[in-house]
C-alpha positions as CSV (number, residue, x, y, z in Angstrom):
1,X,86.5,91.1,78.2
2,X,87.5,89.0,81.2
3,X,91.1,88.5,82.0
4,X,92.7,85.0,82.0
5,X,92.7,84.9,85.8
6,X,89.0,85.6,86.0
7,X,88.3,83.0,83.3
8,X,90.3,80.4,85.3
9,X,87.9,80.8,88.3
10,X,85.1,79.1,86.3
11,X,87.0,75.8,86.2
12,X,87.0,73.2,88.9
13,X,84.9,72.3,91.9
14,X,84.2,74.9,94.7
15,X,85.9,74.5,98.1
16,X,84.4,73.1,101.2
17,X,84.9,73.7,104.9
18,X,87.8,71.1,105.1
19,X,89.4,71.5,101.7
20,X,90.1,74.4,99.2
21,X,88.6,74.5,95.8
22,X,90.5,74.4,92.5
23,X,90.2,78.1,92.1
24,X,91.8,78.8,95.5
25,X,94.5,76.2,94.8
26,X,95.4,77.9,91.5
27,X,95.3,81.3,93.2
28,X,98.2,80.2,95.3
29,X,100.4,79.9,92.2
30,X,99.1,83.2,90.9
31,X,99.9,85.0,94.2
32,X,103.4,83.4,94.2
33,X,104.2,84.7,90.7
34,X,102.2,87.9,90.3
35,X,104.3,89.0,87.3
36,X,103.6,85.8,85.4
37,X,100.1,85.3,86.8
38,X,98.3,86.4,83.6
39,X,100.4,84.2,81.4
40,X,100.1,81.2,83.7
41,X,96.3,81.6,83.8
42,X,96.1,81.9,80.1
43,X,98.0,78.7,79.7
44,X,95.8,76.9,82.2
45,X,92.6,78.1,80.4
46,X,93.9,76.9,77.1
47,X,94.8,73.4,78.4
48,X,91.5,73.2,80.4
49,X,89.4,74.0,77.4
50,X,91.1,71.2,75.4
51,X,91.6,68.5,78.0
52,X,89.6,69.5,81.1
53,X,90.2,71.0,84.6
54,X,92.4,68.2,85.9
55,X,94.8,68.4,83.0
56,X,95.0,72.2,83.4
57,X,95.9,71.8,87.0
58,X,98.6,69.3,86.3
59,X,100.0,71.6,83.6
60,X,100.1,74.5,86.0
61,X,101.8,72.5,88.8
62,X,104.4,71.0,86.4
63,X,105.3,74.2,84.6
64,X,105.3,76.5,87.6
65,X,108.3,74.6,89.0
66,X,111.5,76.4,88.3
67,X,109.9,79.9,87.8
68,X,111.0,82.8,89.9
69,X,109.2,86.1,90.7
70,X,111.2,88.8,89.0
71,X,109.7,91.8,90.8
72,X,112.0,91.4,93.8
73,X,115.1,90.9,91.7
74,X,114.3,93.9,89.4
75,X,113.6,96.0,92.5
76,X,117.2,95.5,93.6
77,X,118.5,97.2,90.5
78,X,116.4,100.3,90.1
79,X,118.8,102.3,87.9
80,X,118.5,99.7,85.1
81,X,115.1,98.2,86.0
82,X,113.4,99.4,82.9
83,X,116.1,97.9,80.6
84,X,115.9,94.6,82.4
85,X,112.1,94.5,82.3
86,X,112.2,95.2,78.6
87,X,114.8,92.4,77.9
88,X,112.8,90.0,80.1
89,X,109.6,90.6,78.2
90,X,111.5,90.2,74.9
91,X,112.8,86.8,76.1
92,X,109.2,85.7,76.9
93,X,108.0,86.8,73.4
94,X,110.9,85.0,71.6
95,X,110.0,81.6,73.2
96,X,108.3,79.0,70.9
97,X,105.6,78.8,73.6
98,X,104.7,81.2,76.4
99,X,105.8,78.8,79.1
100,X,109.2,78.3,77.4
101,X,109.6,82.0,77.3
102,X,108.8,82.3,81.0
103,X,111.3,79.7,81.9
104,X,114.0,81.4,79.7
105,X,113.2,84.8,81.3
106,X,113.4,83.4,84.8
107,X,116.7,81.7,84.1
108,X,118.2,84.9,82.6
109,X,117.0,87.1,85.5
110,X,118.5,84.7,88.1
111,X,121.8,84.8,86.2
112,X,121.6,88.6,86.1
113,X,121.2,88.7,89.9
114,X,124.2,86.5,90.4
115,X,126.4,88.7,88.2
116,X,125.2,92.1,89.4
117,X,125.8,91.2,93.0
118,X,129.6,91.2,93.4
119,X,130.3,89.7,96.8
120,X,127.6,91.5,98.7
121,X,127.8,94.8,96.7
122,X,125.1,95.8,94.3
123,X,126.9,96.8,91.1
124,X,124.2,99.4,90.3
125,X,124.6,101.3,93.5
126,X,126.2,104.8,93.6
127,X,129.9,105.5,94.2
128,X,129.4,106.3,97.9
129,X,128.2,102.8,98.6
130,X,131.1,101.4,96.6
131,X,133.6,103.4,98.6
132,X,132.2,102.3,101.9
133,X,132.2,98.6,100.7
134,X,135.9,98.9,99.6
135,X,136.8,100.3,103.0
136,X,135.0,97.4,104.7
137,X,136.9,94.8,102.7
138,X,140.3,96.4,103.2
139,X,139.6,96.8,106.9
140,X,138.6,93.2,107.3
141,X,141.8,92.0,105.7
142,X,143.9,94.4,107.7
143,X,142.2,93.4,111.0
144,X,142.8,89.7,110.2
145,X,146.5,90.4,109.5
146,X,146.8,92.3,112.8
147,X,145.3,89.4,114.7
148,X,147.7,87.0,113.1
149,X,150.6,89.2,113.8
150,X,149.5,89.4,117.4
151,X,149.5,85.6,117.6
152,X,153.3,85.4,116.8
153,X,154.5,86.0,120.4
154,X,151.8,83.7,121.8
155,X,152.6,80.9,119.3
156,X,156.4,81.1,120.0
157,X,155.8,81.1,123.7
158,X,153.6,78.0,123.5
159,X,156.2,76.4,121.2
160,X,158.9,77.0,123.9
161,X,156.7,75.5,126.6
162,X,155.9,72.5,124.5
163,X,152.1,73.2,124.3
164,X,152.0,73.9,120.6
165,X,150.1,71.0,119.1
166,X,152.2,69.0,116.7
167,X,151.0,67.8,113.3
168,X,149.6,64.3,113.3
169,X,151.4,61.8,111.1
170,X,149.7,60.5,108.1
171,X,148.9,56.9,107.5
172,X,150.8,55.6,104.4
173,X,149.4,52.6,102.5
174,X,151.9,49.8,102.1
175,X,151.7,46.1,101.3
176,X,151.8,45.2,105.0
177,X,148.7,43.9,106.7
178,X,146.3,46.5,108.0
179,X,147.0,45.7,111.7
180,X,150.7,46.3,111.2
181,X,150.0,49.6,109.4
182,X,147.8,50.7,112.2
183,X,150.3,49.7,114.8
184,X,153.0,51.7,113.0
185,X,150.6,54.7,112.9
186,X,150.1,54.5,116.6
187,X,153.8,54.4,117.3
188,X,154.3,57.4,115.1
189,X,151.7,59.3,117.0
190,X,153.4,58.4,120.3
191,X,156.8,59.6,119.0
192,X,155.3,62.8,117.7
193,X,153.8,63.8,121.0
194,X,156.1,66.8,121.4
195,X,158.3,67.9,118.6
196,X,159.4,71.2,120.0
197,X,161.1,70.3,123.3
198,X,164.2,68.2,123.8
199,X,163.5,64.6,124.9
200,X,163.7,63.7,128.5
201,X,166.7,61.6,129.5
202,X,164.9,58.3,129.6
203,X,166.4,55.3,128.0
204,X,163.3,54.3,126.1
205,X,163.3,57.6,124.2
206,X,166.9,57.8,123.2
207,X,166.2,56.3,119.8
208,X,164.2,59.4,118.8
209,X,165.6,62.1,116.5
210,X,164.7,65.7,117.4
211,X,164.9,68.5,115.0
212,X,165.0,72.3,115.6
213,X,162.0,74.2,114.2
214,X,162.3,77.9,113.6
215,X,160.1,80.2,115.6
216,X,157.0,81.7,114.0
217,X,157.9,84.9,112.0
218,X,156.1,87.6,109.9
219,X,156.6,85.6,106.7
220,X,154.3,82.9,107.9
221,X,151.5,85.1,109.1
222,X,151.7,87.2,106.0
223,X,151.3,84.1,103.8
224,X,148.3,83.1,105.8
225,X,146.7,86.6,105.6
226,X,147.5,86.8,101.8
227,X,145.8,83.4,101.3
228,X,142.7,84.6,103.1
229,X,142.8,87.9,101.1
230,X,143.0,86.0,97.8
231,X,140.0,84.0,98.8
232,X,138.1,87.2,99.4
233,X,139.2,88.5,95.9
234,X,137.9,85.2,94.4
235,X,134.5,85.8,96.0
236,X,134.3,89.2,94.2
237,X,135.7,88.0,90.9
238,X,138.7,90.3,91.2
239,X,142.2,89.4,90.2
240,X,144.5,89.4,93.3
241,X,148.0,90.9,93.3
242,X,150.6,88.9,91.4
243,X,152.3,86.2,93.5
244,X,155.6,87.4,92.0
245,X,155.5,90.5,94.2
246,X,156.9,90.5,97.7
247,X,154.6,89.2,100.4
248,X,154.7,92.6,102.1
249,X,153.6,94.4,98.9
250,X,150.8,91.9,98.3
251,X,149.4,92.3,101.8
252,X,149.6,96.1,101.5
253,X,147.5,96.0,98.3
254,X,144.9,93.7,99.7
255,X,144.5,95.8,102.9
256,X,144.3,99.1,100.9
257,X,140.8,100.6,100.4
258,X,142.0,102.5,97.3
259,X,143.1,99.2,95.7
260,X,139.7,97.6,96.4
261,X,138.0,100.8,95.1
262,X,139.7,100.6,91.8
263,X,139.1,96.9,91.3
264,X,135.4,97.2,92.3
265,X,134.7,100.1,90.1
266,X,136.2,98.3,87.2
267,X,134.4,95.1,87.9
268,X,131.0,96.8,88.5
269,X,131.3,99.0,85.4
270,X,132.1,96.1,83.1
271,X,129.5,93.8,84.6
272,X,126.6,96.3,84.3
273,X,127.7,97.3,80.7
274,X,127.7,93.6,79.6
275,X,124.3,93.1,81.2
276,X,123.0,96.1,79.2
277,X,124.5,94.7,76.0
278,X,122.6,91.4,76.7
279,X,119.5,93.5,77.4
280,X,119.7,94.9,73.9
281,X,120.3,98.5,75.0
282,X,123.6,99.1,73.2
283,X,123.1,99.7,69.5
284,X,122.5,102.7,67.2
285,X,118.8,102.8,67.9
286,X,119.2,102.8,71.7
287,X,122.5,103.7,73.4
288,X,125.1,103.8,70.6
289,X,128.6,102.4,71.5
290,X,127.7,102.0,75.2
291,X,124.7,102.2,77.5
292,X,123.3,105.5,78.9
293,X,124.0,104.1,82.4
294,X,127.7,103.8,81.7
295,X,127.8,107.3,80.1
296,X,126.2,108.9,83.1
297,X,128.5,107.0,85.5
298,X,131.6,108.1,83.5
299,X,130.3,111.7,83.5
300,X,129.9,111.6,87.2
301,X,133.4,110.2,87.6
302,X,134.9,113.0,85.5
303,X,133.1,115.6,87.5
304,X,134.5,114.1,90.7
305,X,138.0,114.1,89.3
306,X,137.7,117.7,88.1
307,X,136.4,118.8,91.5
308,X,139.3,117.1,93.3
309,X,141.9,118.6,90.9
310,X,140.4,122.1,91.6
311,X,140.9,121.6,95.4
312,X,144.7,120.8,95.1
313,X,147.5,122.9,94.0
314,X,151.2,122.3,93.2
315,X,154.1,124.6,94.0
316,X,157.7,124.4,92.8
317,X,161.0,125.7,94.1
318,X,160.6,128.9,92.2
319,X,157.3,129.7,93.9
320,X,155.1,129.1,90.9
321,X,151.7,127.8,92.0
322,X,149.1,126.1,89.8
323,X,146.0,124.0,90.5
324,X,146.2,120.5,89.3
325,X,143.3,121.2,87.0
326,X,145.4,123.9,85.3
327,X,148.4,121.6,85.0
328,X,146.2,118.9,83.5
329,X,145.0,121.4,80.8
330,X,148.6,122.1,79.9
331,X,149.4,118.4,79.3
332,X,148.1,115.5,77.2
333,X,145.0,115.3,79.3
334,X,143.7,118.2,77.2
335,X,142.1,116.5,74.2
336,X,143.1,119.3,71.8
337,X,146.8,118.8,72.8
338,X,146.5,115.0,72.4
339,X,144.9,115.3,69.0
340,X,147.5,117.8,67.8
341,X,150.4,115.5,68.9
342,X,148.8,112.5,67.2
343,X,148.3,114.4,63.9
344,X,151.8,115.8,64.0
345,X,153.4,112.4,64.4
346,X,151.2,110.8,61.7
347,X,151.9,113.7,59.2
348,X,155.6,113.8,59.7
349,X,155.9,109.9,59.7
350,X,154.2,110.0,56.3
351,X,156.7,112.7,55.1
352,X,159.6,110.5,56.2
353,X,158.0,107.4,54.5
354,X,157.6,109.2,51.2
355,X,161.2,110.4,51.4
356,X,162.3,106.8,51.9
357,X,160.0,105.6,49.1
358,X,157.8,103.4,51.2
359,X,154.3,102.5,50.4
360,X,151.3,103.2,52.6
361,X,148.4,100.9,53.2
362,X,145.2,101.3,55.2
363,X,143.8,98.1,56.7
364,X,140.6,97.4,58.6
365,X,140.2,94.2,60.7
366,X,137.1,93.1,62.6
367,X,135.9,90.1,64.5
368,X,133.7,87.2,63.3
369,X,129.9,87.3,63.7
370,X,129.9,85.4,67.1
371,X,131.5,88.4,68.8
372,X,128.7,90.9,67.7
373,X,125.6,91.2,69.9
374,X,123.5,93.0,67.3
375,X,123.1,92.7,63.5
376,X,124.2,96.0,61.9
377,X,121.5,96.3,59.3
378,X,118.3,96.1,61.4
379,X,119.7,96.2,65.0
380,X,118.1,92.8,65.7
381,X,119.6,90.4,68.1
382,X,122.4,88.3,66.6
383,X,121.5,84.6,67.2
384,X,125.2,83.7,66.6
385,X,126.3,85.8,69.5
386,X,128.0,83.8,72.3
387,X,128.0,86.4,75.1
388,X,131.6,87.7,74.6
389,X,132.5,91.1,76.0
390,X,134.2,93.9,74.0
391,X,137.4,93.3,76.0
392,X,137.4,89.7,75.0
393,X,136.9,90.7,71.4
394,X,139.9,93.1,71.7
395,X,142.0,90.3,73.1
396,X,141.0,88.2,70.1
397,X,142.2,91.0,67.7
398,X,145.4,91.3,69.7
399,X,146.0,87.6,69.3
400,X,145.6,87.9,65.5
401,X,148.1,90.8,65.4
402,X,150.6,88.8,67.5
403,X,150.4,86.0,64.9
404,X,150.8,88.5,62.0
405,X,153.8,90.2,63.6
406,X,155.5,86.8,64.3
407,X,155.0,85.7,60.7
408,X,156.3,89.0,59.3
409,X,159.3,88.8,61.6
410,X,160.1,85.3,60.4
411,X,159.9,86.6,56.8
412,X,162.2,89.6,57.8
413,X,159.6,92.1,56.9
414,X,159.1,95.3,58.9
415,X,156.1,97.7,59.0
416,X,155.5,100.9,60.9
417,X,152.5,103.2,61.4
418,X,149.6,103.6,63.8
419,X,146.7,101.4,65.0
420,X,143.3,103.0,65.9
421,X,140.6,101.0,67.8
422,X,137.0,102.2,67.6
423,X,133.7,100.5,68.4
424,X,130.9,99.3,66.2
425,X,127.5,100.7,67.2
426,X,127.0,97.7,69.5
427,X,130.3,98.2,71.3
428,X,132.3,95.5,69.5
429,X,135.8,96.8,68.7
430,X,137.5,96.8,65.3
431,X,140.9,98.0,64.1
432,X,142.1,100.5,61.6
433,X,145.8,100.3,60.7
434,X,147.8,102.8,58.7
435,X,151.0,101.1,57.9
436,X,154.1,101.8,55.7
437,X,156.4,99.2,54.3
438,X,158.9,98.7,51.5
439,X,157.2,98.5,48.0
440,X,158.3,94.9,47.5
441,X,156.7,93.8,50.8
442,X,153.3,95.2,50.1
443,X,151.8,92.0,48.6
444,X,153.2,89.7,51.3
445,X,152.0,91.9,54.2
446,X,148.5,92.2,52.8
447,X,148.1,88.5,52.1
448,X,149.5,87.6,55.5
449,X,147.1,89.9,57.3
450,X,144.2,88.6,55.2
451,X,145.1,85.0,55.9
452,X,145.0,85.4,59.7
453,X,142.0,87.8,59.8
454,X,139.9,85.4,57.8
455,X,141.1,82.1,59.2
456,X,138.0,81.7,61.6
457,X,134.5,80.9,60.3
458,X,135.3,81.4,56.6
459,X,131.8,80.4,55.6
460,X,130.6,83.9,56.7
461,X,132.8,85.6,54.2
462,X,130.7,84.6,51.1
463,X,127.6,86.4,50.1
464,X,125.8,85.3,46.9
465,X,128.8,83.4,45.8
466,X,131.2,86.3,46.2
467,X,133.8,86.9,48.9
468,X,133.1,90.0,51.0
469,X,135.4,92.4,52.8
470,X,133.5,92.3,56.0
471,X,136.3,90.8,58.0
472,X,139.3,92.4,56.3
473,X,139.7,95.3,53.9
474,X,142.9,96.7,52.4
475,X,143.3,100.1,50.6
476,X,146.4,101.5,49.0
477,X,147.1,105.1,49.9
478,X,146.4,107.2,46.8
479,X,148.2,110.5,47.2
480,X,146.3,112.0,44.3
481,X,143.2,111.8,46.4
482,X,144.6,112.8,49.7
483,X,147.3,112.2,52.3
484,X,147.6,109.3,54.7
485,X,146.9,111.6,57.5
486,X,143.6,112.4,56.0
487,X,142.7,108.8,56.0
488,X,142.9,108.6,59.8
489,X,142.1,112.2,60.8
490,X,138.4,111.4,61.2
491,X,139.0,108.3,63.3
492,X,141.3,110.3,65.6
493,X,138.8,113.1,65.9
494,X,136.0,110.7,66.5
495,X,137.8,108.9,69.2
496,X,139.0,111.9,71.2
497,X,136.5,114.8,71.2
498,X,134.8,114.8,67.8
499,X,135.9,118.3,66.9
500,X,137.6,119.8,63.9
501,X,137.2,117.1,61.3
502,X,133.6,115.9,61.3
503,X,130.2,116.8,62.5
504,X,128.5,113.3,62.6
505,X,129.6,109.7,62.5
506,X,128.6,107.1,59.9
507,X,125.4,106.3,61.9
508,X,124.3,110.0,61.6
509,X,124.8,110.7,65.3
510,X,126.3,114.1,66.3
511,X,129.9,113.9,67.3
512,X,129.2,116.1,70.3
513,X,127.1,113.1,71.6
514,X,129.1,110.2,70.1
515,X,132.6,111.3,71.2
516,X,131.8,111.1,75.0
517,X,130.2,107.8,74.5
518,X,133.3,106.4,72.7
519,X,135.5,107.8,75.5
520,X,133.2,106.1,78.1
521,X,133.3,102.9,76.1
522,X,137.2,102.8,76.0
523,X,137.3,103.7,79.7
524,X,135.0,101.0,81.0
525,X,136.5,98.2,78.9
526,X,140.1,99.3,79.4
527,X,140.9,99.5,75.6
528,X,143.9,101.4,74.3
529,X,142.6,103.5,71.4
530,X,145.8,104.6,69.7
531,X,149.2,102.9,69.4
532,X,152.1,103.6,67.2
533,X,154.1,100.7,65.7
534,X,157.8,100.6,64.7
535,X,158.5,104.2,65.6
536,X,160.8,105.7,68.2
537,X,159.8,106.2,71.8
538,X,157.5,109.1,72.3
539,X,158.8,109.4,75.9
540,X,162.1,110.7,74.6
541,X,160.2,113.2,72.4
542,X,158.2,114.5,75.4
543,X,161.1,114.5,77.8
544,X,163.4,116.4,75.5
545,X,160.7,119.0,74.8
546,X,160.8,119.9,78.5
547,X,164.1,121.6,77.9
548,X,162.9,124.8,76.1
549,X,164.9,127.9,75.5
550,X,164.4,129.0,79.1
551,X,166.6,126.1,80.2
552,X,169.6,126.9,78.0
553,X,171.6,128.3,80.9
554,X,170.7,125.3,83.1
555,X,171.7,122.9,80.3
556,X,175.1,124.7,79.9
557,X,175.7,124.4,83.7
558,X,174.8,120.7,83.6
559,X,177.2,120.0,80.7
560,X,179.9,122.0,82.5
561,X,179.4,119.9,85.6
562,X,179.0,116.4,84.1
563,X,181.3,116.9,81.0
564,X,179.4,114.6,78.6
565,X,181.1,112.9,75.7
566,X,181.3,115.3,72.7
567,X,179.6,112.8,70.3
568,X,176.7,112.2,72.8
569,X,176.3,116.0,73.4
570,X,176.2,116.6,69.7
571,X,173.5,113.9,69.1
572,X,171.5,115.2,72.1
573,X,171.7,118.8,70.8
574,X,170.5,117.7,67.3
575,X,167.5,115.8,68.7
576,X,166.6,118.6,71.1
577,X,166.6,121.1,68.2
578,X,164.4,118.9,66.1
579,X,161.9,118.2,68.9
580,X,161.6,121.8,70.1
581,X,161.0,122.8,66.4
582,X,158.2,120.2,66.2
583,X,159.9,118.3,63.4
584,X,158.9,114.7,64.1
585,X,160.3,113.5,60.8
586,X,163.8,114.9,61.6
587,X,163.5,113.4,65.1
588,X,162.6,110.1,63.6
589,X,165.6,110.2,61.3
590,X,168.0,111.1,64.2
591,X,166.6,108.3,66.3
592,X,167.7,105.7,63.7
593,X,164.7,105.8,61.4
594,X,161.6,103.6,61.3
595,X,161.7,100.0,62.5
596,X,164.8,100.7,64.7
597,X,164.9,98.5,67.8
598,X,164.7,100.4,71.1
599,X,168.1,99.1,72.2
600,X,169.6,100.6,69.1
601,X,168.1,104.0,69.4
602,X,170.7,106.7,70.4
603,X,168.6,108.4,73.2
604,X,166.7,106.4,75.9
605,X,164.9,107.5,79.1
606,X,167.1,107.8,82.2
607,X,165.2,105.8,84.9
608,X,166.7,105.3,88.3
609,X,165.5,104.2,91.8
610,X,164.3,107.2,93.8
611,X,166.1,107.8,97.0
612,X,164.5,109.0,100.2
613,X,166.2,112.3,101.0
614,X,163.8,113.5,103.7
615,X,164.9,114.5,107.2
616,X,162.7,111.9,108.9
617,X,163.5,108.4,107.6
618,X,161.9,105.5,109.4
619,X,164.4,102.7,109.9
620,X,162.3,100.7,112.4
621,X,158.6,99.7,112.3
622,X,156.9,99.8,115.7
623,X,153.9,97.9,114.3
624,X,155.8,94.8,113.2
625,X,159.2,95.2,114.8
626,X,161.0,95.2,111.4
627,X,164.4,96.9,110.9
628,X,164.7,98.3,107.5
629,X,168.4,99.2,107.6
630,X,169.8,100.6,104.3
631,X,166.5,99.9,102.6
632,X,165.1,103.0,104.4
633,X,167.1,105.2,102.0
634,X,165.1,103.9,99.1
635,X,161.9,105.7,98.5
636,X,158.9,103.4,98.8
637,X,155.5,103.6,97.1
638,X,152.2,103.3,98.7
639,X,152.5,99.5,98.8
640,X,156.1,99.3,99.8
641,X,157.6,98.7,96.4
642,X,160.7,100.6,95.2
643,X,159.9,103.8,93.2
644,X,161.4,104.1,89.7
645,X,161.3,107.6,88.4
646,X,162.5,109.3,85.2
647,X,165.3,111.8,85.8
648,X,166.0,112.6,82.2
649,X,167.6,111.0,79.1
650,X,170.6,109.0,78.3
651,X,172.3,110.1,75.0
652,X,174.7,107.8,73.1
653,X,177.0,109.2,70.5
654,X,179.0,106.1,69.6
655,X,178.7,102.6,71.1
656,X,180.1,102.8,74.7
657,X,180.0,106.6,74.9
658,X,176.8,107.7,76.7
659,X,176.0,110.6,79.0
660,X,173.0,111.5,81.1
661,X,170.9,114.7,80.8
662,X,168.5,115.8,83.4
663,X,165.1,117.0,82.0
664,X,163.0,117.2,85.2
665,X,163.9,120.7,86.2
666,X,161.1,121.5,88.7
667,X,160.3,119.8,92.0
668,X,156.7,120.0,92.9
669,X,154.9,119.7,96.2
670,X,151.1,119.1,96.2
671,X,149.0,120.6,98.9
672,X,145.4,121.7,99.6
673,X,144.4,124.8,97.7
674,X,145.0,127.9,99.8
675,X,146.9,126.0,102.6
676,X,149.7,128.5,102.5
677,X,152.1,126.1,104.3
678,X,155.8,126.7,104.2
679,X,157.7,124.9,101.5
680,X,161.1,123.4,102.4
681,X,162.7,123.7,98.9
682,X,166.3,124.6,98.8
683,X,167.2,128.2,98.1
684,X,168.3,129.3,94.6
685,X,171.9,128.6,94.1
686,X,172.2,126.2,97.0
687,X,173.8,122.9,96.2
688,X,171.3,120.1,95.7
689,X,171.5,116.9,97.8
690,X,173.7,114.3,96.0
691,X,171.8,111.5,94.2
692,X,173.8,108.3,94.9
693,X,172.9,104.7,94.6
694,X,174.7,103.5,97.8
695,X,175.0,104.7,101.4
696,X,178.5,106.2,102.0
697,X,178.3,105.6,105.8
698,X,180.2,102.9,107.5
699,X,178.1,99.8,107.5
700,X,177.1,98.3,110.9
701,X,176.4,94.7,111.7
702,X,173.9,93.0,109.5
703,X,170.8,92.4,111.5
704,X,168.4,92.1,108.6
705,X,166.0,89.1,109.2
706,X,166.3,86.3,106.7
707,X,163.3,85.0,104.9
708,X,162.7,81.2,105.3
709,X,162.9,79.0,102.3
710,X,159.6,78.1,100.4
711,X,159.5,74.6,101.9
712,X,160.1,75.8,105.4
713,X,157.6,78.6,105.0
714,X,155.0,76.0,103.8
715,X,155.8,73.8,106.7
716,X,155.5,76.6,109.3
717,X,152.2,77.8,107.7
718,X,150.7,74.3,108.0
719,X,151.7,74.1,111.7
720,X,150.3,77.6,112.3
721,X,147.0,76.6,110.7
722,X,146.9,73.4,112.7
723,X,147.3,75.5,115.9
724,X,144.6,77.8,114.8
725,X,142.2,74.9,114.3
726,X,143.0,73.5,117.8
727,X,140.5,73.6,120.7
728,X,143.0,75.7,122.7
729,X,143.0,78.5,120.1
730,X,139.2,78.4,119.7
731,X,138.8,78.6,123.5
732,X,141.2,81.5,123.7
733,X,139.4,83.4,121.0
734,X,136.0,82.7,122.6
735,X,137.3,84.0,125.9
736,X,138.6,87.2,124.2
737,X,135.2,87.6,122.6
738,X,133.3,87.2,125.9
739,X,135.8,89.7,127.5
740,X,135.0,92.2,124.7
741,X,131.3,91.8,125.3
742,X,131.7,92.3,129.0
743,X,133.8,95.4,128.5
744,X,131.2,97.0,126.2
745,X,128.5,96.3,128.7
746,X,130.6,97.8,131.5
747,X,131.3,100.9,129.4
748,X,127.6,101.3,128.6
749,X,126.7,100.9,132.3
750,X,129.5,103.4,133.3
751,X,128.5,106.2,131.0
752,X,124.7,105.6,131.1
753,X,122.7,108.5,132.5
754,X,121.5,108.0,136.0
755,X,117.8,107.0,136.2
756,X,115.5,109.8,137.4
757,X,114.6,109.6,141.1
758,X,110.9,109.7,141.9
759,X,111.8,112.3,144.6
760,X,113.8,114.6,142.4
761,X,112.3,117.8,141.3
762,X,111.5,118.2,137.6
763,X,112.7,121.3,135.9
764,X,109.9,123.7,135.3
765,X,108.9,124.2,131.7
766,X,108.4,127.8,130.3
767,X,106.6,128.0,126.9
768,X,107.9,130.6,124.4
769,X,106.3,133.9,124.6
770,X,103.8,134.7,121.8
771,X,104.9,137.2,119.3
């Protein structure tokens, strides 16, 4: 049977020496769109049979407009090319006509290309390409900031010489005639000819008012560099640093390759995953919970992290050395430890709730149909789906819970328990809440949650005249059938590592395969899976458990040195005993019970600003000329912000009587594995350096530079930009560029090998001896 392209060659007149035939003319369209050539030819043949060759040609010319050739676009994204091709063909088949399907597929594939190219980075490339791209972006911003900082001295020198171009006055519309307005504008331009030097002693100029303008400073150039960095972030769809941070911190983040790497990884991962959801590759019959591409990318990331942790080791002041991988296995990064702590807290919270006589309820909340990409029954595409991501669905559920909490607070009703977030098979999140409350509040809490959960699109909640529980479901805990911990045990196991409680999920997928996919889903979308509500701070629980029986002597020495209040010491000893015994219910009772506000809890974390106690403290920056002064004593983070660290706990016995307890016993130094470098920890028994909040030295003169006001900063930034846009600045930059080109040419010429002389003797060649 002949193909549609071969059949189309039978229509139309043949070509001549001076003009092409109809078949050759149509072949141009078929060559332009080889992927769609067969469909276009079939459409032409159908129209030509009905209405003739001319009508078919007009149909082809009209409908070929707006089409794109997908082969080049699909070739750019090879890792997901098969999924995109399948989705594109599905769009073609879903169209009411073939040509409508082709246009829908072309429009979708163009939108996919725009989304998958972030800036100029292909989101499907490997991590090495992403790392190099992040370094390039950070280097570009850092180079631009360095150039601007280098312009400070030049701009101030030109300002002193009066060469700095002033800002031109603006023409203000008034009721005066146009010629008078223009004359006033010309006079203003004449008066503003030089705003930076004092006026000459000429009588005609004595009426002018001259104002002092501050010299250009770091604040201005930082603001300019930050503005350009924010523009670069907008081009990549990345949220820039908060404008509430200091300018120095913002610029440090924008010029850091690690900051760009984190942002780009997150953006690329979420973009590709959303494209795979639109391509119908995330559901229980394809890639359940998340796509195979995301699972593989997450697995590679975990392998890289584990390899890095194996190459680093930590050593403390007692000489104990561990690799970071070993320390990670001892903490909550170990899924077994994480699951054990969660189950302990839930079980003992249930025990305390039963002692108080509170009722337990198990609620399930999910999103309306428009948030789901796939129909659950048959895995078909949901026509009501509006393209929302799982993160947006999670924010919708968080908004519902915020309304519920506000309503319960107005009604003076308190609840406590745990919230578990897990995905549907298509990646859309839903919530399970295990909550306890007073018996008389059970009806009010349930109806309040039902009202807000079902307030949107209520027409979907009725099936065959009866209201369903698809959006909201409530179950009362029946202790004759099992405990409350048993209700959530499978959800916790499913969302951590899938061990101990179940072998398969409700979609009959093995938990050894489903658990890593759920973990990858939560990681790529940044969704917090577990959160306790109305219970005391788990930070206090974990910090106090650092003080085991091995630290009894150290604790006695600490109390002898600090002399805490007896009531505070007694409360701390009780809480420490309960925590080390693993009695969360007793710990909950000692911390004030459920629904106790954080400010009313007797023990809180002890967080202070970390001081820089090293021998080499930089008080002066040779790069920018800044003098840090007393700020040099404060330990700074990577981006120049003050470091807040947890030293221990603050115990309160009675109001106004509180004492601090140190729980961070060990000081760790991280180094390369097997480095064997000397560690400068203090010897055992030697007095530690005092931790004070102020410098005890005599303060010298205050030479700290003052930041200009926002209005003055804006004015200086405008004048600085006006200078950058002047012809003088452009000529200077062009001269520097030409000098750099000449220097490179001279360097190449200097180090180039000498050309061989025709009279020089060539070195004799000796072939290798045969074996």
